[in-house]
C-alpha positions as CSV (number, residue, x, y, z in Angstrom):
1,M,-17.6,-87.9,-113.4
2,A,-19.2,-85.0,-115.1
3,N,-22.4,-85.6,-113.2
4,T,-20.5,-85.8,-109.9
5,G,-18.7,-82.5,-110.8
6,D,-22.0,-80.8,-111.6
7,K,-23.5,-82.0,-108.3
8,H,-20.5,-80.8,-106.4
9,Q,-20.6,-77.4,-108.1
10,R,-24.3,-77.0,-107.4
11,M,-23.8,-77.8,-103.7
12,V,-21.0,-75.2,-103.5
13,V,-23.3,-72.6,-105.0
14,L,-26.1,-73.6,-102.6
15,S,-23.8,-73.3,-99.6
16,H,-22.6,-69.9,-100.7
17,L,-26.2,-68.8,-101.2
18,E,-27.2,-69.9,-97.7
19,M,-24.2,-68.2,-96.1
20,G,-25.1,-64.9,-98.0
21,S,-21.7,-64.5,-99.5
22,L,-21.1,-65.1,-103.2
23,D,-19.2,-61.8,-103.6
24,G,-21.6,-60.0,-101.3
25,R,-24.6,-60.5,-103.6
26,S,-28.0,-61.8,-102.5
27,E,-29.9,-64.6,-104.3
28,H,-32.2,-62.0,-105.9
29,E,-29.3,-60.0,-107.3
30,L,-27.6,-63.2,-108.7
31,F,-30.6,-64.0,-110.9
32,E,-32.0,-60.5,-111.6
33,D,-30.4,-60.3,-115.0
34,E,-32.1,-63.6,-116.2
35,S,-35.5,-63.6,-117.8
36,L,-36.8,-66.5,-115.7
37,E,-36.6,-67.0,-112.0
38,S,-33.9,-69.4,-110.8
39,P,-34.9,-73.0,-110.1
40,M,-33.2,-72.6,-106.7
41,A,-35.5,-69.7,-105.8
42,L,-38.6,-71.6,-107.0
43,S,-37.5,-74.6,-104.9
44,R,-37.0,-72.4,-101.8
45,K,-40.5,-70.8,-102.2
46,A,-42.1,-74.2,-102.6
47,N,-40.5,-75.6,-99.5
48,G,-41.0,-72.5,-97.4
49,L,-37.3,-72.2,-96.7
50,D,-37.4,-68.4,-96.9
51,S,-39.5,-68.3,-93.8
52,V,-37.3,-70.5,-91.7
53,Q,-33.9,-69.5,-92.8
54,H,-32.0,-67.0,-90.7
55,G,-28.8,-65.1,-91.1
56,S,-28.3,-63.1,-94.3
57,F,-31.7,-63.9,-95.8
58,S,-33.6,-62.5,-92.8
59,G,-31.3,-59.5,-93.0
60,V,-32.1,-59.0,-96.6
61,Q,-35.8,-59.2,-95.8
62,R,-35.3,-56.7,-92.9
63,V,-33.4,-54.3,-95.2
64,W,-36.2,-54.6,-97.8
65,T,-38.8,-53.7,-95.2
66,I,-36.9,-50.7,-94.0
67,K,-36.2,-49.6,-97.6
68,Y,-40.0,-49.9,-98.3
69,I,-41.0,-47.9,-95.3
70,S,-38.3,-45.3,-96.0
71,S,-39.4,-45.0,-99.6
72,R,-43.1,-44.6,-98.6
73,L,-42.1,-42.0,-96.0
74,F,-40.0,-39.9,-98.4
75,R,-42.7,-40.2,-101.1
76,S,-45.4,-39.0,-98.7
77,L,-43.2,-36.1,-97.5
78,R,-42.5,-35.2,-101.1
79,I,-46.2,-35.1,-102.0
80,V,-47.5,-33.4,-98.9
81,V,-44.7,-31.1,-98.0
82,F,-42.7,-30.3,-101.1
83,S,-45.3,-30.4,-103.9
84,T,-46.7,-26.9,-103.5
85,K,-45.1,-23.5,-103.4
86,I,-47.2,-22.3,-100.5
87,N,-45.3,-24.7,-98.2
88,L,-42.4,-22.3,-98.5
89,L,-44.2,-20.5,-95.6
90,M,-43.9,-23.5,-93.2
91,P,-40.6,-22.4,-91.7
92,F,-42.2,-19.2,-90.4
93,G,-44.0,-21.3,-87.7
94,P,-40.8,-22.4,-85.9
95,L,-39.4,-18.9,-86.6
96,A,-42.4,-17.4,-84.7
97,I,-41.6,-19.6,-81.7
98,L,-38.0,-18.5,-81.9
99,V,-38.9,-14.8,-82.0
100,H,-41.3,-15.3,-79.1
101,N,-38.6,-16.8,-76.9
102,L,-35.8,-14.4,-77.9
103,S,-37.5,-11.0,-78.2
104,G,-41.2,-11.4,-77.3
105,H,-42.3,-8.9,-79.9
106,H,-46.0,-9.7,-80.2
107,G,-46.4,-8.0,-83.6
108,W,-43.8,-10.1,-85.3
109,V,-44.9,-13.3,-83.4
110,F,-48.5,-12.8,-84.6
111,F,-47.4,-12.0,-88.2
112,L,-45.1,-15.0,-88.4
113,C,-47.7,-17.3,-86.9
114,L,-50.2,-16.2,-89.5
115,L,-47.7,-17.0,-92.2
116,G,-46.8,-20.4,-90.6
117,I,-50.4,-21.5,-90.1
118,T,-51.5,-20.6,-93.7
119,P,-49.8,-23.6,-95.5
120,L,-50.8,-25.9,-92.6
121,A,-54.5,-25.0,-93.1
122,E,-54.1,-25.6,-96.9
123,R,-52.4,-28.9,-96.4
124,L,-55.1,-29.9,-93.9
125,G,-57.6,-29.5,-96.6
126,Y,-55.5,-31.5,-99.0
127,A,-55.2,-34.4,-96.5
128,T,-58.9,-34.3,-96.0
129,E,-59.6,-34.5,-99.7
130,Q,-57.2,-37.5,-100.0
131,L,-59.1,-39.3,-97.2
132,A,-62.4,-38.5,-99.0
133,F,-61.3,-40.9,-101.8
134,F,-61.6,-43.8,-99.4
135,T,-64.6,-42.7,-97.4
136,G,-67.0,-41.8,-100.2
137,A,-68.5,-38.5,-101.4
138,T,-71.0,-37.9,-98.5
139,V,-68.7,-38.7,-95.6
140,G,-65.8,-37.0,-97.5
141,G,-67.8,-33.8,-97.9
142,L,-68.5,-33.8,-94.1
143,L,-64.8,-34.4,-93.4
144,N,-63.8,-31.6,-95.8
145,A,-66.1,-29.1,-94.0
146,T,-65.1,-30.3,-90.5
147,F,-61.3,-30.2,-91.0
148,G,-61.6,-27.1,-93.1
149,N,-63.0,-25.4,-90.0
150,A,-60.6,-27.1,-87.6
151,T,-58.2,-24.1,-87.7
152,E,-60.8,-21.6,-86.6
153,L,-62.2,-23.9,-83.9
154,I,-58.7,-24.6,-82.5
155,I,-57.9,-20.9,-82.3
156,S,-61.3,-20.2,-80.7
157,I,-60.9,-22.8,-78.0
158,Y,-57.4,-21.4,-77.1
159,A,-58.9,-17.9,-77.0
160,L,-61.8,-19.1,-74.9
161,K,-59.4,-20.8,-72.5
162,N,-57.6,-17.4,-72.1
163,G,-60.9,-15.6,-71.4
164,M,-60.9,-13.7,-74.8
165,I,-64.6,-14.2,-75.5
166,R,-64.9,-11.3,-77.9
167,V,-62.0,-12.7,-80.0
168,V,-63.8,-16.0,-80.2
169,Q,-67.1,-14.3,-81.3
170,Q,-65.4,-12.1,-83.8
171,S,-63.1,-14.7,-85.3
172,L,-66.1,-17.1,-85.8
173,L,-68.2,-14.3,-87.3
174,G,-65.3,-13.4,-89.6
175,S,-65.0,-17.0,-90.8
176,I,-68.7,-16.9,-91.8
177,L,-68.3,-13.5,-93.6
178,S,-65.1,-14.6,-95.3
179,N,-66.6,-17.9,-96.6
180,M,-69.8,-16.3,-97.8
181,L,-68.3,-13.1,-99.4
182,L,-64.6,-13.6,-100.2
183,V,-64.4,-17.4,-100.8
184,L,-67.7,-17.7,-102.7
185,G,-67.0,-14.4,-104.5
186,C,-63.6,-15.6,-105.7
187,A,-65.1,-18.9,-106.8
188,F,-67.9,-17.2,-108.8
189,F,-65.4,-14.7,-110.3
190,S,-62.8,-17.4,-111.2
191,G,-65.4,-19.7,-112.7
192,G,-67.0,-16.8,-114.5
193,I,-63.8,-15.7,-116.1
194,V,-62.9,-19.3,-117.3
195,F,-66.5,-19.8,-118.6
196,Y,-67.2,-16.2,-119.5
197,K,-69.5,-17.1,-122.4
198,K,-72.1,-18.8,-120.2
199,D,-73.7,-18.7,-116.8
200,Q,-72.5,-21.5,-114.5
201,V,-75.3,-23.4,-112.8
202,F,-75.6,-25.1,-109.4
203,N,-78.1,-27.0,-107.3
204,K,-80.6,-24.3,-106.3
205,A,-82.5,-26.6,-103.8
206,A,-79.4,-27.3,-101.8
207,A,-78.5,-23.6,-101.7
208,V,-82.0,-22.7,-100.4
209,V,-81.6,-25.2,-97.5
210,N,-78.3,-23.7,-96.5
211,S,-79.6,-20.1,-96.8
212,G,-82.5,-21.1,-94.4
213,L,-80.0,-22.5,-91.9
214,L,-77.9,-19.3,-92.1
215,L,-81.0,-17.2,-91.4
216,M,-81.8,-19.5,-88.4
217,A,-78.3,-18.8,-87.2
218,V,-78.9,-15.0,-87.6
219,M,-82.1,-15.5,-85.5
220,G,-80.1,-17.2,-82.7
221,L,-77.6,-14.4,-82.6
222,L,-80.1,-11.6,-83.0
223,F,-82.4,-12.2,-80.0
224,P,-79.7,-12.1,-77.3
225,A,-78.4,-8.9,-78.7
226,V,-81.8,-7.3,-78.9
227,L,-82.7,-8.5,-75.4
228,H,-79.5,-6.9,-74.1
229,Y,-79.8,-3.6,-75.8
230,T,-83.5,-3.1,-75.0
231,H,-82.9,-3.9,-71.3
232,T,-85.9,-6.3,-71.3
233,E,-84.3,-9.2,-69.5
234,V,-85.9,-10.7,-66.4
235,H,-82.5,-11.0,-64.8
236,F,-80.0,-8.6,-66.4
237,G,-77.0,-10.5,-67.7
238,K,-78.2,-13.9,-66.5
239,S,-81.2,-14.2,-68.8
240,E,-79.1,-13.3,-71.9
241,L,-76.6,-16.1,-71.0
242,A,-79.3,-18.6,-70.3
243,L,-81.0,-17.8,-73.6
244,S,-77.7,-18.2,-75.5
245,R,-77.1,-21.6,-74.0
246,F,-80.6,-22.8,-74.7
247,S,-80.5,-21.5,-78.3
248,S,-77.1,-23.1,-78.8
249,C,-78.5,-26.5,-77.8
250,I,-81.4,-26.0,-80.2
251,M,-79.0,-25.0,-83.0
252,L,-76.9,-28.1,-82.4
253,V,-80.0,-30.2,-82.7
254,A,-80.9,-28.4,-85.9
255,Y,-77.4,-29.1,-87.3
256,A,-77.5,-32.8,-86.4
257,S,-80.9,-33.0,-88.2
258,Y,-79.4,-31.2,-91.2
259,L,-76.6,-33.9,-91.3
260,V,-79.2,-36.6,-91.4
261,F,-81.2,-34.7,-94.0
262,Q,-78.0,-34.2,-96.2
263,L,-76.4,-37.6,-95.8
264,K,-79.3,-40.0,-95.4
265,S,-82.9,-39.0,-96.1
266,H,-82.4,-36.4,-98.9
267,N,-78.9,-37.1,-100.2
268,N,-80.2,-37.1,-103.8
269,L,-81.0,-33.4,-103.3
270,Y,-77.3,-32.7,-103.2
271,D,-76.5,-34.4,-106.5
272,P,-74.6,-32.0,-108.9
273,V,-76.8,-30.6,-111.6
274,N,-74.0,-31.1,-114.2
275,E,-72.9,-34.5,-113.0
276,G,-72.9,-36.1,-116.4
277,T,-70.6,-33.5,-118.0
278,D,-67.5,-34.1,-116.0
279,E,-67.2,-37.9,-115.9
280,G,-64.0,-37.8,-118.0
281,S,-62.2,-35.6,-115.5
282,D,-63.4,-37.6,-112.5
283,D,-61.8,-40.7,-114.0
284,E,-58.4,-39.0,-113.8
285,E,-58.7,-38.2,-110.1
286,V,-57.0,-40.9,-108.0
287,P,-55.6,-40.6,-104.4
288,E,-52.0,-39.6,-104.2
289,I,-51.4,-41.0,-100.7
290,S,-52.9,-44.0,-98.9
291,Q,-55.7,-43.9,-96.3
292,W,-53.4,-44.3,-93.3
293,E,-51.0,-41.7,-94.6
294,A,-53.9,-39.2,-94.9
295,I,-55.0,-40.0,-91.3
296,I,-51.5,-39.6,-90.0
297,W,-51.0,-36.3,-91.8
298,L,-54.3,-35.1,-90.4
299,A,-53.1,-35.8,-86.9
300,I,-49.7,-34.2,-87.4
301,L,-51.1,-31.0,-89.1
302,T,-53.9,-30.6,-86.5
303,S,-51.4,-30.9,-83.7
304,W,-49.0,-28.4,-85.2
305,I,-51.8,-25.9,-85.9
306,S,-52.9,-26.3,-82.3
307,F,-49.4,-25.7,-81.1
308,L,-49.0,-22.5,-83.2
309,S,-52.5,-21.3,-82.3
310,E,-51.5,-20.9,-78.7
311,Y,-48.7,-18.4,-79.7
312,L,-51.0,-16.7,-82.1
313,V,-53.8,-16.1,-79.6
314,G,-51.3,-14.9,-77.0
315,A,-49.9,-12.3,-79.4
316,I,-53.2,-10.8,-80.6
317,Q,-53.4,-8.0,-78.0
318,G,-49.8,-7.0,-78.4
319,A,-50.1,-7.1,-82.2
320,S,-53.1,-4.7,-81.9
321,V,-51.0,-2.2,-80.0
322,A,-47.9,-2.6,-82.1
323,W,-49.8,-2.3,-85.4
324,K,-52.2,0.3,-84.1
325,M,-55.0,-1.8,-85.4
326,P,-58.3,-2.7,-83.7
327,V,-58.6,-6.2,-82.3
328,A,-62.0,-6.5,-84.1
329,F,-60.2,-6.1,-87.5
330,I,-57.6,-8.7,-86.6
331,S,-60.2,-11.1,-85.3
332,V,-62.8,-10.7,-88.1
333,I,-60.6,-10.2,-91.1
334,L,-57.0,-11.4,-90.6
335,L,-57.6,-14.6,-88.6
336,P,-60.4,-16.0,-90.9
337,I,-58.4,-15.4,-94.1
338,V,-55.7,-17.7,-92.7
339,G,-58.2,-20.3,-91.4
340,N,-60.0,-20.4,-94.7
341,A,-57.0,-21.0,-96.8
342,A,-58.0,-24.6,-97.6
343,E,-61.6,-23.6,-98.5
344,H,-60.4,-20.7,-100.6
345,A,-58.1,-22.8,-102.7
346,S,-60.6,-25.7,-103.1
347,A,-63.6,-23.5,-104.0
348,I,-61.6,-21.7,-106.7
349,M,-60.2,-24.9,-108.1
350,F,-63.5,-26.6,-108.4
351,A,-65.2,-23.5,-109.9
352,M,-62.6,-23.3,-112.6
353,K,-63.4,-27.0,-113.4
354,D,-67.1,-26.1,-113.7
355,K,-68.0,-28.0,-110.5
356,L,-69.8,-25.2,-108.9
357,D,-71.9,-27.4,-106.6
358,I,-68.7,-28.5,-104.9
359,S,-67.5,-24.9,-104.6
360,L,-70.8,-23.9,-103.1
361,G,-70.7,-26.8,-100.7
362,V,-67.2,-25.8,-99.6
363,A,-68.0,-22.1,-99.1
364,I,-71.7,-22.0,-98.0
365,G,-71.4,-25.5,-96.3
366,S,-68.5,-24.2,-94.2
367,S,-70.4,-21.1,-93.2
368,T,-73.4,-23.2,-92.2
369,Q,-71.2,-25.4,-90.1
370,I,-69.5,-22.5,-88.3
371,S,-72.8,-20.8,-87.7
372,M,-74.9,-23.8,-86.7
373,F,-72.1,-25.9,-85.1
374,G,-69.0,-23.9,-84.4
375,I,-70.6,-21.0,-82.5
376,P,-73.0,-23.1,-80.4
377,F,-70.2,-25.6,-79.7
378,C,-68.0,-22.8,-78.3
379,V,-70.9,-21.6,-76.1
380,I,-71.3,-25.1,-74.7
381,V,-67.5,-25.5,-74.2
382,G,-67.4,-22.1,-72.5
383,W,-70.2,-23.3,-70.3
384,I,-68.1,-26.3,-69.3
385,M,-65.0,-24.1,-68.7
386,G,-67.0,-21.6,-66.7
387,R,-66.6,-18.9,-69.3
388,P,-69.7,-16.7,-70.0
389,M,-69.6,-17.2,-73.7
390,D,-72.9,-16.1,-75.2
391,L,-74.6,-15.4,-78.5
392,N,-74.7,-11.6,-78.0
393,F,-72.3,-10.6,-80.8
394,Q,-73.2,-6.9,-80.4
395,L,-75.4,-5.0,-82.7
396,F,-72.7,-4.0,-85.2
397,E,-71.5,-7.6,-85.8
398,T,-75.0,-9.0,-85.8
399,A,-76.3,-6.4,-88.3
400,T,-73.3,-7.2,-90.6
401,L,-74.1,-10.9,-90.6
402,F,-77.8,-10.3,-91.2
403,I,-77.1,-8.1,-94.3
404,T,-74.5,-10.6,-95.6
405,V,-76.9,-13.5,-95.4
406,L,-79.5,-11.5,-97.2
407,V,-77.1,-10.5,-100.0
408,V,-75.8,-14.0,-100.5
409,A,-79.4,-15.5,-100.4
410,F,-80.4,-13.1,-103.2
411,M,-77.3,-14.1,-105.2
412,L,-78.2,-17.8,-104.9
413,Q,-81.9,-17.7,-105.6
414,D,-81.8,-18.2,-109.4
415,G,-79.3,-21.1,-109.3
416,T,-76.7,-19.4,-111.6
417,S,-73.5,-17.6,-111.2
418,N,-71.1,-15.4,-113.3
419,Y,-68.1,-13.3,-112.9
420,F,-70.1,-10.2,-112.1
421,K,-71.8,-11.8,-109.1
422,G,-68.4,-12.9,-107.9
423,L,-67.1,-9.4,-108.2
424,M,-70.0,-7.9,-106.3
425,L,-69.4,-10.4,-103.4
426,I,-65.7,-9.5,-103.3
427,L,-66.5,-5.8,-103.2
428,C,-69.0,-6.3,-100.5
429,Y,-66.3,-8.1,-98.5
430,L,-64.0,-5.1,-99.0
431,I,-66.7,-2.8,-97.5
432,V,-67.1,-5.1,-94.5
433,A,-63.3,-5.2,-94.0
434,A,-63.1,-1.3,-94.1
435,S,-66.0,-1.1,-91.7
436,F,-64.2,-3.3,-89.1
437,F,-61.0,-1.4,-89.6
438,V,-62.7,1.8,-88.3
439,H,-64.9,0.0,-85.8
440,V,-64.2,0.3,-82.1
441,D,-65.6,-2.5,-80.0
442,P,-67.1,-0.8,-76.9
443,T,-67.0,-3.9,-74.8
444,T,-63.2,-4.4,-74.6
445,I,-60.6,-1.8,-73.8
446,E,-58.1,-3.7,-75.9
447,D,-60.0,-2.6,-79.0
448,K,-59.6,1.0,-78.3
449,P,-57.0,2.8,-80.3
450,P,-53.7,3.0,-78.4
451,Q,-52.9,6.4,-76.9
452,P,-50.0,8.2,-78.5
């Protein structure tokens, strides 16, 4: 009788489990306080009953899946959106759109767009760094440079679409100047302060290759300007544009060859000189989000930056009048500071960890990519759009770039850095910024000071 009663009791429990009742608790909750898994659960797993049952068990499985996706979503949002203080500036993006629709005040729209894009550019760099954990160092470095420059390229394409060729030229030029002087200078200065008792070292051979590419970019920009101002063109205006398009194709070929050189044939040339001293710190670096989460965030952030860039470009001329500030200063100084937010933060962080090769790769590598890929790419895109985008950056801008490349090349020639070199680069950038603040671009009437 006892055995019959036990059998009956087990059958009752089994029926309650299958109906999903038992005081509203699931099978997992029934046995979660026990140290061993229940015989009933083991039996169900062995017989595959969980896959064929329906009703409450499929509901529990469905709830578990929704809970898992929700937890991953909230965790990803917490890490990407709520983990840094700079993200407090994100609401300024929607606020810029609201101000544009309500008042149309271009000065405020431009200022709010600058504030709203800054954290997006920084988070874009973060998502790229997370993706680099899964792609490897070489591909990761290329992704870091590419998406680090995505903000400038998006702004440039929107400006090119609106026919603002000088804004495109000056913003790309400003990105090169900002990376080479401000970003690299802050990295040298920060690393020099942290390691003030020694000179930090970096891979001199890699720096020489990048300096050579930057000088080649100066050559590509210099000849159309000289051809224009010496009036020695075969066909005035047309020869200059044709030379620019031909030189752009050559520069793109040179950059593609550089990628093969860097990633394939001579990748050992880019090994860090102090690779063996930071193995312990590298072991602690693990990805914080998954590969697909990083890809999704890259798509979301790029789309949002692209959306805000349209408002930003549309407000440049009005902001110049409202602030009584030349368009050249806005394009060369203000726009690149926002676009280089990711590079700026990364370069300083790695320099303070005595990983100066990575800082140099971020700053100089980004300048190389803009000069040898970004500028020629915009010339080709303008060619497709029917816009006469050329490499004639005017004498003032071309001379500024030439002097900057020479100064940085001399700073890099001995393969060492310290805080004084960083301070000199920062001070050079202040001179450049002051020069563009008093510079009037003769080719655009918008750059002229507004009449009182």
